[in-house]
N, CA, C and O atoms as a printed pandas DataFrame, in Angstrom:
     atom_number atom_name residue_name chain_id  residue_number  x_coord  y_coord  z_coord
0              1         N          MET        A               1    7.888   27.347  -14.311
1              2        CA          MET        A               1    7.426   26.940  -13.074
2              3         C          MET        A               1    6.150   26.810  -13.001
3              4         O          MET        A               1    5.483   27.648  -13.609
4              5         N          CYS        A               2    5.498   25.817  -12.301
5              6        CA          CYS        A               2    3.904   25.274  -11.806
6              7         C          CYS        A               2    3.867   26.143  -10.730
7              8         O          CYS        A               2    4.757   26.206   -9.882
8              9         N          GLY        A               3    2.863   26.813  -10.742
9             10        CA          GLY        A               3    2.274   27.600   -9.395
10            11         C          GLY        A               3    1.608   26.541   -8.379
11            12         O          GLY        A               3    1.301   26.907   -7.244
12            13         N          ALA        A               4    1.402   25.279   -8.794
13            14        CA          ALA        A               4    0.852   24.258   -7.826
14            15         C          ALA        A               4    1.452   23.731   -6.772
15            16         O          ALA        A               4    2.597   23.303   -6.922
16            17         N          PRO        A               5    0.819   23.650   -5.505
17            18        CA          PRO        A               5    1.829   23.060   -4.249
18            19         C          PRO        A               5    2.705   22.013   -4.557
19            20         O          PRO        A               5    2.250   21.129   -5.283
20            21         N          ASP        A               6    3.975   21.905   -4.130
21            22        CA          ASP        A               6    4.824   21.272   -4.432
22            23         C          ASP        A               6    4.491   19.739   -3.997
23            24         O          ASP        A               6    4.284   19.482   -2.811
24            25         N          GLN        A               7    4.448   18.738   -4.991
25            26        CA          GLN        A               7    3.974   17.617   -4.879
26            27         C          GLN        A               7    5.259   16.491   -3.702
27            28         O          GLN        A               7    5.093   15.314   -3.385
28            29         N          ASP        A               8    6.106   17.155   -3.425
29            30        CA          ASP        A               8    7.173   16.527   -2.392
30            31         C          ASP        A               8    6.899   16.551   -1.169
31            32         O          ASP        A               8    7.322   15.742   -0.343
32            33         N          THR        A               9    5.961   17.748   -0.890
33            34        CA          THR        A               9    5.631   18.342    0.635
34            35         C          THR        A               9    4.408   18.346    0.725
35            36         O          THR        A               9    3.920   19.080    1.585
36            37         N          LEU        A              10    3.397   17.425   -0.239
37            38        CA          LEU        A              10    1.791   17.480    0.310
38            39         C          LEU        A              10    1.472   16.774    1.715
39            40         O          LEU        A              10    2.079   15.753    2.038
40            41         N          PRO        A              11    0.438   17.390    2.586
41            42        CA          PRO        A              11   -0.269   16.593    3.574
42            43         C          PRO        A              11   -0.268   15.139    3.203
43            44         O          PRO        A              11   -0.003   14.540    2.160
44            45         N          ALA        A              12   -0.686   14.738    4.508
45            46        CA          ALA        A              12   -0.961   13.051    4.097
46            47         C          ALA        A              12   -2.538   13.402    3.534
47            48         O          ALA        A              12   -3.207   14.410    3.762
48            49         N          LEU        A              13   -2.920   12.075    2.630
49            50        CA          LEU        A              13   -4.122   12.181    1.739
50            51         C          LEU        A              13   -5.102   11.971    2.993
51            52         O          LEU        A              13   -4.916   11.187    3.923
52            53         N          GLU        A              14   -6.260   12.902    2.801
53            54        CA          GLU        A              14   -7.601   12.738    3.521
54            55         C          GLU        A              14   -8.474   13.358    2.700
55            56         O          GLU        A              14   -8.389   14.460    2.158
56            57         N          VAL        A              15   -9.693   12.181    2.647
57            58        CA          VAL        A              15  -10.744   12.879    1.543
58            59         C          VAL        A              15  -12.089   12.976    2.315
59            60         O          VAL        A              15  -12.448   12.013    2.992
60            61         N          SER        A              16  -12.670   13.838    2.257
61            62        CA          SER        A              16  -14.109   14.263    2.668
62            63         C          SER        A              16  -15.072   13.776    2.085
63            64         O          SER        A              16  -14.838   13.473    0.915
64            65         N          SER        A              17  -16.148   13.565    2.475
65            66        CA          SER        A              17  -17.392   13.255    1.461
66            67         C          SER        A              17  -17.695   14.054    0.551
67            68         O          SER        A              17  -18.243   13.704   -0.494
68            69         N          LYS        A              18  -17.327   15.406    0.880
69            70        CA          LYS        A              18  -17.993   16.298   -0.484
70            71         C          LYS        A              18  -16.495   16.665   -1.485
71            72         O          LYS        A              18  -16.259   17.694   -2.117
72            73         N          GLU        A              19  -15.773   15.603   -1.365
73            74        CA          GLU        A              19  -14.568   16.312   -2.530
74            75         C          GLU        A              19  -14.190   14.736   -3.032
75            76         O          GLU        A              19  -14.629   13.719   -2.496
76            77         N          ALA        A              20  -13.367   14.777   -4.066
77            78        CA          ALA        A              20  -13.042   13.563   -4.999
78            79         C          ALA        A              20  -11.696   13.804   -5.205
79            80         O          ALA        A              20  -11.359   14.975   -5.381
80            81         N          VAL        A              21  -10.866   12.942   -5.219
81            82        CA          VAL        A              21   -9.115   12.925   -5.361
82            83         C          VAL        A              21   -8.817   12.080   -6.586
83            84         O          VAL        A              21   -9.337   11.021   -6.937
84            85         N          LEU        A              22   -7.717   12.903   -7.236
85            86        CA          LEU        A              22   -7.320   11.771   -8.208
86            87         C          LEU        A              22   -5.759   12.048   -7.946
87            88         O          LEU        A              22   -5.263   13.175   -7.955
88            89         N          HIS        A              23   -5.083   10.890   -7.718
89            90        CA          HIS        A              23   -3.693   10.847   -7.219
90            91         C          HIS        A              23   -2.954    9.565   -7.735
91            92         O          HIS        A              23   -3.535    8.514   -8.007
92            93         N          GLY        A              24   -1.730    9.755   -7.826
93            94        CA          GLY        A              24   -1.139    8.688   -8.196
94            95         C          GLY        A              24    0.358    8.775   -8.622
95            96         O          GLY        A              24    0.947    9.680   -8.031
96            97         N          PHE        A              25    1.115    8.071   -9.490
97            98        CA          PHE        A              25    2.514    8.053  -10.083
98            99         C          PHE        A              25    2.797    7.858  -11.539
99           100         O          PHE        A              25    2.521    6.878  -12.231
100          101         N          VAL        A              26    3.282    8.756  -11.813
101          102        CA          VAL        A              26    3.827    8.985  -12.995
102          103         C          VAL        A              26    5.326    7.849  -13.302
103          104         O          VAL        A              26    6.353    7.998  -12.640
104          105         N          THR        A              27    5.228    7.023  -14.127
105          106        CA          THR        A              27    6.266    6.066  -14.348
106          107         C          THR        A              27    6.777    5.840  -15.622
107          108         O          THR        A              27    5.980    5.852  -16.560
108          109         N          ARG        A              28    8.151    5.603  -15.864
109          110        CA          ARG        A              28    8.797    5.054  -17.364
110          111         C          ARG        A              28    9.510    4.294  -16.825
111          112         O          ARG        A              28   10.010    4.440  -15.709
112          113         N          SER        A              29    9.673    3.171  -17.735
113          114        CA          SER        A              29   10.564    1.725  -17.556
114          115         C          SER        A              29   10.137    1.166  -16.200
115          116         O          SER        A              29   11.005    0.481  -15.658
116          117         N          ASP        A              30    8.981    1.310  -15.530
117          118        CA          ASP        A              30    9.075    0.914  -14.118
118          119         C          ASP        A              30    9.763    1.481  -13.257
119          120         O          ASP        A              30   10.041    0.954  -12.180
120          121         N          SER        A              31   10.105    2.545  -13.581
121          122        CA          SER        A              31   10.861    3.784  -12.543
122          123         C          SER        A              31    9.963    5.027  -12.735
123          124         O          SER        A              31    9.379    5.352  -13.769
124          125         N          PRO        A              32    9.962    5.779  -11.318
125          126        CA          PRO        A              32    9.380    7.242  -11.298
126          127         C          PRO        A              32    9.419    8.119  -12.182
127          128         O          PRO        A              32   10.487    8.078  -12.793
128          129         N          LEU        A              33    8.910    8.696  -12.438
129          130        CA          LEU        A              33    9.202   10.018  -13.336
130          131         C          LEU        A              33    9.006   11.296  -12.903
131          132         O          LEU        A              33    7.984   11.910  -13.207
132          133         N          GLY        A              34   10.023   11.852  -12.108
133          134        CA          GLY        A              34    9.648   12.857  -11.255
134          135         C          GLY        A              34   10.026   14.288  -12.442
135          136         O          GLY        A              34   10.862   14.249  -13.345
136          137         N          GLY        A              35    9.230   15.328  -12.125
137          138        CA          GLY        A              35    9.524   16.869  -13.225
138          139         C          GLY        A              35    8.524   16.492  -14.240
139          140         O          GLY        A              35    8.488   17.419  -15.050
140          141         N          ALA        A              36    7.632   15.493  -14.600
141          142        CA          ALA        A              36    6.479   15.369  -15.624
142          143         C          ALA        A              36    5.250   16.233  -15.224
143          144         O          ALA        A              36    4.721   16.228  -14.113
144          145         N          TYR        A              37    4.824   17.081  -16.452
145          146        CA          TYR        A              37    3.687   17.975  -16.079
146          147         C          TYR        A              37    2.311   17.422  -16.248
147          148         O          TYR        A              37    1.896   17.259  -17.396
148          149         N          VAL        A              38    1.531   17.104  -15.187
149          150        CA          VAL        A              38    0.130   16.675  -15.486
150          151         C          VAL        A              38   -1.093   17.244  -15.191
151          152         O          VAL        A              38   -1.531   17.376  -14.048
152          153         N          ARG        A              39   -1.656   17.587  -16.218
153          154        CA          ARG        A              39   -2.832   18.419  -16.620
154          155         C          ARG        A              39   -4.256   17.510  -16.142
155          156         O          ARG        A              39   -4.463   16.296  -16.165
156          157         N          LEU        A              40   -5.113   18.652  -15.713
157          158        CA          LEU        A              40   -6.699   17.859  -15.813
158          159         C          LEU        A              40   -7.487   18.573  -16.272
159          160         O          LEU        A              40   -7.672   19.708  -15.832
160          161         N          LEU        A              41   -8.054   18.129  -17.145
161          162        CA          LEU        A              41   -8.565   18.115  -18.394
162          163         C          LEU        A              41  -10.039   17.984  -18.406
163          164         O          LEU        A              41  -10.376   16.805  -18.511
164          165         N          GLY        A              42  -11.105   18.885  -18.324
165          166        CA          GLY        A              42  -12.211   18.729  -18.481
166          167         C          GLY        A              42  -12.901   17.592  -19.453
167          168         O          GLY        A              42  -12.108   16.719  -19.807
168          169         N          THR        A              43  -14.185   17.464  -19.920
169          170        CA          THR        A              43  -14.978   16.443  -20.664
170          171         C          THR        A              43  -14.606   17.198  -21.980
171          172         O          THR        A              43  -14.346   16.422  -22.900
172          173         N          THR        A              44  -14.534   18.299  -22.239
173          174        CA          THR        A              44  -14.287   19.045  -23.247
174          175         C          THR        A              44  -13.028   19.133  -23.779
175          176         O          THR        A              44  -12.750   19.359  -24.957
176          177         N          GLY        A              45  -12.304   18.953  -22.897
177          178        CA          GLY        A              45  -10.632   19.305  -23.211
178          179         C          GLY        A              45  -10.084   20.723  -22.635
179          180         O          GLY        A              45   -8.956   21.162  -22.858
180          181         N          ASP        A              46  -11.149   21.401  -21.805
181          182        CA          ASP        A              46  -10.748   22.525  -21.025
182          183         C          ASP        A              46  -10.156   22.039  -19.709
183          184         O          ASP        A              46  -10.504   21.337  -18.760
184          185         N          PHE        A              47   -8.985   22.818  -20.141
185          186        CA          PHE        A              47   -7.718   22.964  -18.806
186          187         C          PHE        A              47   -8.387   23.595  -17.324
187          188         O          PHE        A              47   -8.992   24.661  -17.223
188          189         N          THR        A              48   -8.086   22.594  -16.199
189          190        CA          THR        A              48   -8.561   23.173  -15.181
190          191         C          THR        A              48   -7.554   23.126  -14.376
191          192         O          THR        A              48   -7.788   24.097  -13.656
192          193         N          ALA        A              49   -6.457   22.601  -13.948
193          194        CA          ALA        A              49   -5.175   22.503  -13.290
194          195         C          ALA        A              49   -3.986   21.819  -14.010
195          196         O          ALA        A              49   -3.967   21.192  -15.070
196          197         N          GLU        A              50   -2.807   22.177  -12.964
197          198        CA          GLU        A              50   -1.699   21.275  -13.786
198          199         C          GLU        A              50   -0.482   21.258  -12.405
199          200         O          GLU        A              50   -0.087   22.272  -11.830
200          201         N          VAL        A              51   -0.173   20.242  -12.182
201          202        CA          VAL        A              51    0.769   19.934  -11.133
202          203         C          VAL        A              51    2.105   19.434  -12.221
203          204         O          VAL        A              51    2.086   19.248  -13.437
204          205         N          GLN        A              52    3.394   19.296  -11.078
205          206        CA          GLN        A              52    4.766   18.807  -11.769
206          207         C          GLN        A              52    4.839   17.494  -10.768
207          208         O          GLN        A              52    5.084   17.614   -9.568
208          209         N          SER        A              53    4.634   16.434  -11.307
209          210        CA          SER        A              53    5.261   15.199  -10.369
210          211         C          SER        A              53    6.641   15.483   -9.647
211          212         O          SER        A              53    7.599   16.193   -9.952
212          213         N          SER        A              54    6.295   14.425   -8.275
213          214        CA          SER        A              54    7.524   14.697   -7.583
214          215         C          SER        A              54    8.233   14.158   -8.182
215          216         O          SER        A              54    8.127   13.768   -9.345
216          217         N          ALA        A              55    9.385   14.026   -7.186
217          218        CA          ALA        A              55   10.646   13.001   -7.714
218          219         C          ALA        A              55   10.233   11.702   -7.756
219          220         O          ALA        A              55   10.593   10.976   -8.683
220          221         N          THR        A              56    9.473   11.280   -6.813
221          222        CA          THR        A              56    8.929    9.898   -6.699
222          223         C          THR        A              56    7.733    9.588   -7.715
223          224         O          THR        A              56    7.201    8.479   -7.735
224          225         N          GLY        A              57    7.335   10.650   -8.570
225          226        CA          GLY        A              57    6.931   10.582   -9.932
226          227         C          GLY        A              57    4.847   10.736   -9.419
227          228         O          GLY        A              57    3.884   10.467  -10.138
228          229         N          TYR        A              58    4.856   11.293   -7.854
229          230        CA          TYR        A              58    3.701   11.433   -7.345
230          231         C          TYR        A              58    2.890   12.856   -8.206
231          232         O          TYR        A              58    3.467   13.785   -8.771
232          233         N          PHE        A              59    1.324   12.623   -8.060
233          234        CA          PHE        A              59    0.657   13.720   -7.991
234          235         C          PHE        A              59   -0.477   13.404   -7.388
235          236         O          PHE        A              59   -0.854   12.309   -6.971
236          237         N          ARG        A              60   -1.133   14.711   -7.366
237          238        CA          ARG        A              60   -2.661   14.515   -6.590
238          239         C          ARG        A              60   -3.257   16.070   -7.209
239          240         O          ARG        A              60   -2.728   17.149   -7.477
240          241         N          PHE        A              61   -4.753   15.472   -7.265
241          242        CA          PHE        A              61   -5.546   16.801   -7.653
242          243         C          PHE        A              61   -6.937   16.478   -6.970
243          244         O          PHE        A              61   -7.422   15.347   -6.930
244          245         N          TYR        A              62   -7.554   17.689   -6.403
245          246        CA          TYR        A              62   -8.471   17.339   -5.926
246          247         C          TYR        A              62   -9.694   18.048   -7.046
247          248         O          TYR        A              62   -9.442   19.036   -7.736
248          249         N          ALA        A              63  -10.721   17.495   -7.052
249          250        CA          ALA        A              63  -11.792   17.640   -8.056
250          251         C          ALA        A              63  -13.153   17.299   -8.398
251          252         O          ALA        A              63  -13.486   16.174   -8.026
252          253         N          ALA        A              64  -13.915   17.889   -8.932
253          254        CA          ALA        A              64  -15.421   17.191   -8.842
254          255         C          ALA        A              64  -15.631   16.310   -9.335
255          256         O          ALA        A              64  -14.886   16.034  -10.276
256          257         N          GLY        A              65  -16.755   15.353   -9.001
257          258        CA          GLY        A              65  -17.155   13.751   -9.237
258          259         C          GLY        A              65  -17.111   13.934  -10.694
259          260         O          GLY        A              65  -17.049   15.101  -11.081
260          261         N          GLY        A              66  -17.132   12.964  -11.608
261          262        CA          GLY        A              66  -17.122   13.106  -12.980
262          263         C          GLY        A              66  -15.866   12.365  -13.863
263          264         O          GLY        A              66  -14.891   11.764  -13.411
264          265         N          ASP        A              67  -16.218   12.608  -15.214
265          266        CA          ASP        A              67  -15.068   11.771  -16.186
266          267         C          ASP        A              67  -13.752   13.254  -16.443
267          268         O          ASP        A              67  -14.059   14.442  -16.552
268          269         N          TRP        A              68  -12.908   12.909  -16.466
269          270        CA          TRP        A              68  -11.774   13.781  -16.419
270          271         C          TRP        A              68  -10.253   13.064  -17.417
271          272         O          TRP        A              68   -9.898   11.886  -17.468
272          273         N          THR        A              69   -9.852   13.840  -17.855
273          274        CA          THR        A              69   -8.246   13.346  -18.502
274          275         C          THR        A              69   -7.392   14.016  -17.957
275          276         O          THR        A              69   -7.424   15.192  -17.592
276          277         N          LEU        A              70   -6.486   13.142  -17.886
277          278        CA          LEU        A              70   -4.808   13.550  -17.049
278          279         C          LEU        A              70   -3.902   13.434  -18.441
279          280         O          LEU        A              70   -3.634   12.491  -19.186
280          281         N          ARG        A              71   -3.567   14.822  -18.429
281          282        CA          ARG        A              71   -2.668   14.705  -19.980
282          283         C          ARG        A              71   -1.277   15.082  -19.357
283          284         O          ARG        A              71   -1.081   16.272  -19.107
284          285         N          THR        A              72   -0.417   14.273  -19.121
285          286        CA          THR        A              72    0.909   13.968  -18.451
286          287         C          THR        A              72    2.041   14.393  -19.863
287          288         O          THR        A              72    2.019   13.667  -20.857
288          289         N          LEU        A              73    2.883   15.484  -19.813
289          290        CA          LEU        A              73    3.712   16.098  -20.657
290          291         C          LEU        A              73    4.849   15.612  -19.979
291          292         O          LEU        A              73    4.888   15.594  -18.748
292          293         N          TYR        A              74    5.773   15.219  -20.682
293          294        CA          TYR        A              74    7.102   14.395  -20.364
294          295         C          TYR        A              74    8.108   14.859  -21.720
295          296         O          TYR        A              74    7.704   15.172  -22.839
296          297         N          ARG        A              75    9.449   14.801  -21.271
297          298        CA          ARG        A              75   10.396   15.190  -21.926
298          299         C          ARG        A              75   10.042   13.988  -23.418
299          300         O          ARG        A              75    9.806   12.800  -23.198
300          301         N          GLY        A              76   10.061   14.432  -24.521
301          302        CA          GLY        A              76    9.802   13.669  -25.710
302          303         C          GLY        A              76    8.173   13.185  -26.053
303          304         O          GLY        A              76    7.842   12.438  -26.974
304          305         N          GLY        A              77    7.358   13.758  -25.154
305          306        CA          GLY        A              77    5.767   13.639  -25.814
306          307         C          GLY        A              77    4.801   14.112  -24.591
307          308         O          GLY        A              77    5.095   14.976  -23.765
308          309         N          SER        A              78    3.682   13.425  -24.639
309          310        CA          SER        A              78    2.733   13.437  -23.804
310          311         C          SER        A              78    1.623   12.182  -23.972
311          312         O          SER        A              78    1.172   11.652  -24.988
312          313         N          VAL        A              79    1.413   11.971  -22.769
313          314        CA          VAL        A              79    0.148   10.583  -22.861
314          315         C          VAL        A              79   -1.211   11.171  -22.167
315          316         O          VAL        A              79   -1.276   11.966  -21.230
316          317         N          ASP        A              80   -2.002   10.714  -22.704
317          318        CA          ASP        A              80   -3.483   11.196  -22.157
318          319         C          ASP        A              80   -4.023    9.572  -21.332
319          320         O          ASP        A              80   -3.850    8.437  -21.777
320          321         N          THR        A              81   -4.738   10.002  -19.959
321          322        CA          THR        A              81   -5.166    8.819  -19.299
322          323         C          THR        A              81   -6.305    9.394  -18.979
323          324         O          THR        A              81   -6.344   10.551  -18.560
324          325         N          ALA        A              82   -7.649    8.447  -19.184
325          326        CA          ALA        A              82   -8.933    8.465  -18.824
326          327         C          ALA        A              82   -8.988    8.441  -17.493
327          328         O          ALA        A              82   -8.119    7.752  -16.958
328          329         N          VAL        A              83   -9.938    9.123  -16.621
329          330        CA          VAL        A              83  -10.486    8.590  -15.346
330          331         C          VAL        A              83  -11.563    9.266  -14.920
331          332         O          VAL        A              83  -12.061   10.305  -15.356
332          333         N          THR        A              84  -11.995    8.303  -13.672
333          334        CA          THR        A              84  -13.399    9.099  -13.230
334          335         C          THR        A              84  -13.017    9.422  -11.678
335          336         O          THR        A              84  -12.591    8.582  -10.886
336          337         N          ALA        A              85  -13.207   10.536  -11.448
337          338        CA          ALA        A              85  -13.373   10.864   -9.979
338          339         C          ALA        A              85  -14.264   10.575   -9.244
339          340         O          ALA        A              85  -15.270   11.081   -9.743
340          341         N          VAL        A              86  -14.592    9.929   -8.114
341          342        CA          VAL        A              86  -15.909    9.531   -7.546
342          343         C          VAL        A              86  -15.612   10.455   -6.014
343          344         O          VAL        A              86  -14.670   10.468   -5.222
344          345         N          GLN        A              87  -16.893   11.160   -6.080
345          346        CA          GLN        A              87  -17.054   11.955   -4.889
346          347         C          GLN        A              87  -16.739   11.205   -3.425
347          348         O          GLN        A              87  -17.409   10.235   -3.071
348          349         N          GLY        A              88  -15.962   11.597   -2.842
349          350        CA          GLY        A              88  -15.819   10.813   -1.203
350          351         C          GLY        A              88  -14.980    9.918   -1.562
351          352         O          GLY        A              88  -14.817    9.113   -0.645
352          353         N          GLN        A              89  -14.334    9.668   -2.528
353          354        CA          GLN        A              89  -12.967    8.754   -2.591
354          355         C          GLN        A              89  -11.870    9.093   -3.272
355          356         O          GLN        A              89  -11.878   10.040   -4.058
356          357         N          ALA        A              90  -10.992    8.483   -3.082
357          358        CA          ALA        A              90   -9.511    8.914   -3.499
358          359         C          ALA        A              90   -9.256    7.865   -4.721
359          360         O          ALA        A              90   -9.166    6.674   -4.422
360          361         N          VAL        A              91   -9.167    8.159   -5.734
361          362        CA          VAL        A              91   -9.062    7.297   -6.835
362          363         C          VAL        A              91   -7.776    7.276   -7.563
363          364         O          VAL        A              91   -7.385    8.175   -8.307
364          365         N          GLU        A              92   -7.049    6.009   -7.250
365          366        CA          GLU        A              92   -5.263    6.144   -7.511
366          367         C          GLU        A              92   -5.256    5.922   -8.968
367          368         O          GLU        A              92   -6.003    5.077   -9.460
368          369         N          VAL        A              93   -4.235    6.825   -9.884
369          370        CA          VAL        A              93   -3.962    6.258  -11.039
370          371         C          VAL        A              93   -2.486    6.031  -11.442
371          372         O          VAL        A              93   -1.495    6.612  -11.000
372          373         N          ALA        A              94   -2.561    5.008  -12.426
373          374        CA          ALA        A              94   -0.892    4.773  -12.803
374          375         C          ALA        A              94   -0.910    5.198  -13.977
375          376         O          ALA        A              94   -1.641    4.638  -14.794
376          377         N          VAL        A              95   -0.056    6.367  -14.375
377          378        CA          VAL        A              95    0.448    7.012  -15.763
378          379         C          VAL        A              95    1.624    6.206  -15.973
379          380         O          VAL        A              95    2.516    6.200  -15.124
380          381         N          VAL        A              96    1.725    5.358  -17.289
381          382        CA          VAL        A              96    2.736    5.202  -17.587
382          383         C          VAL        A              96    3.045    5.648  -19.003
383          384         O          VAL        A              96    2.348    5.383  -19.982
384          385         N          VAL        A              97    4.333    6.460  -19.005
385          386        CA          VAL        A              97    4.659    6.841  -20.223
386          387         C          VAL        A              97    5.380    5.932  -21.319
387          388         O          VAL        A              97    5.856    4.943  -20.762
388          389         N          PRO        A              98    5.545    5.937  -22.271
389          390        CA          PRO        A              98    6.293    5.241  -23.061
390          391         C          PRO        A              98    7.934    5.585  -23.689
391          392         O          PRO        A              98    8.187    6.720  -24.093
392          393         N          ASP        A              99    8.940    4.530  -23.716
393          394        CA          ASP        A              99   10.001    4.795  -23.353
394          395         C          ASP        A              99   10.527    5.486  -24.724
395          396         O          ASP        A              99   11.670    5.937  -24.789
């Protein structure tokens, strides 16, 4: 079990000028994929954080500005998604896992 906040009960998304937010949905075959583990990895592949996607496939990270990799683990495999966090902005990421 993941120690991160339950992604189903997160407060409304608010972004201050001092933070960057990476958020989005995990989908498979155009349907939400709940229960996937989404990891936030730094530029050298170092583990930073992990959340489990909600029943709607939603996930959210607060991160420093810069380049990151989202490694999504799901039954049957994993997929990496490169993303750039921007301070003061919420960057929406679509993670699509193969069938």
